[in-house]
N, C-alpha and C positions, 0 to 999 in steps of 0.2 A: 318392529321395535328396534330401536338403535342401541348398539353396544356402547358402553362407556369407553372413552379413549384411555389407553394406557397412560399413566402419569408421565412416564418417560417421553412418550410421543408428544404429549401436551407441552412439556418443557421444551422439547426440540422445536416445536412450532412457534412457541412464544419467543424463544431465543432467535430463531430465524427472522421473525417479524421485527424484533428489536434491532438486529443487525442491519436490516434494510432501513429502518427508521433512522438509526444513527448515521448510516451512510448518506442518506438524503440530507440530514442536518449538516454533516461535514461538507457536502457538496455546496449547499446553500451558503455556508460560511466562506468557503473558498471563493465562490463566485462573487460574493459581496466584497470580500477583501481585495480581490483582483480588480474589480471595478473601482474601488476607492483608490487603490494604488495607481491605476492608469490615470484616473482623474487628477490625482495629486501630481504626478509626473508631467502631465500635459499642461497643468497650470503653472508649474515651476520647473522648467527643463534644467535649471541650474543644479538641481538635485543630483544629476549625473555627471557633473563637471569633475569631481575629484575621484580618485581611484577607490577611496573608502566608500563613497556614495554608491559607486558602481558595484562594489563588493556587497553592500547591503541589498541593493536591488537584485543582484544575482542570487543571493541567499534567499530572498523572499520568493523569487520565481521558482527556485529549486524546492523550497518548502511546499509550494503549490503542487508541483509535480509529484513530490513524495506523498502529499495528502491525497491526490487523485489515485495514485497507485495503492495507497492504503485502503481506500474505498473499494477498489477492485479486489484487493485481497480479502476484504470482509465478505464480498458477494460471491467470489469464485471459489474460495476455499481450496486452493491448490498449493502444493509445495513450491511450484515455480513462481507463483505470485509472491509468496513470502520471501523467496530469494531475490526477486526483482526489487522489492522494497529495501531489503538489506543492501543490495548492490548500489541502488540510487543513494541511499543514506551515506554509505562509505564514500562514494564518488563525490557527493556534495561536500563532505568533510574535507576531502582531498583538495577540492577546488577552492573552497572558501577560507579554510584555516591556514595559518602560517605554520608549517610543519617542519620538524627536523628531518634529516635524511632517514633516521631510524623509523620515525613515524610513517614516512612515505613508504618505506620498505614493508612495514607491517601492514599498511593499508593495501598495498599491491598484493601481498601474500593472502590477505583476507579475500580480496576479489578473486584471486586465482583459486582459492579454496571453494568459493561459491560457484565458480564456473565448473570446477571438478565435481562438486556435488550435483550440479545440474546435468552434467554429462554422464556421470557414472551411477549415481544413486537415484535420480529422478528420471526414470525411463518411461517410455510409453506404457509399458506393462504395469508399473507402479501407479501411474496416473489412471489407467483403466481399472485397476483393482480398487483404487480410492473411489472412482466414479461409480463402480458397481456397488460398493458398500453404501454410498449415499443413495443410490437408486433403490437398494434393498430397504433402507429405512423408509424411503418415500412409498415403496410398494406396501410395506407393512402398515403405513399410515392409511393408504387407500383401502386396504382390506378390512380395517377396523370399523 
């Protein structure tokens, strides 16, 4: 006779499935938009003639990169992935936007803070502890 699943475990399983489904949908949208963008630029290369057009192109490409990193973050569930997405987002803003010197200083400080967090707070031990906690939940699921 099969035991009933703990409601918490069922919710975790459903949320994991939904995360994967959302990740797949995001990847499909990114791939479709990338193909459309490449097709558009191949048919009209004059779109990259001005600096504003190039800035828009760069912004779009960096959005694709951030989208892909976001999907990785949804699937991997690690602090390092979250910080990677934050770093890319701040870097994109630094590259694309016209910033004042104070804005640039704040963005550099934010990236330095993210690197400090990665170096001192997210260690191999904390990653192992997180992974063992996730494995514990999975083991509980298999025992039920």
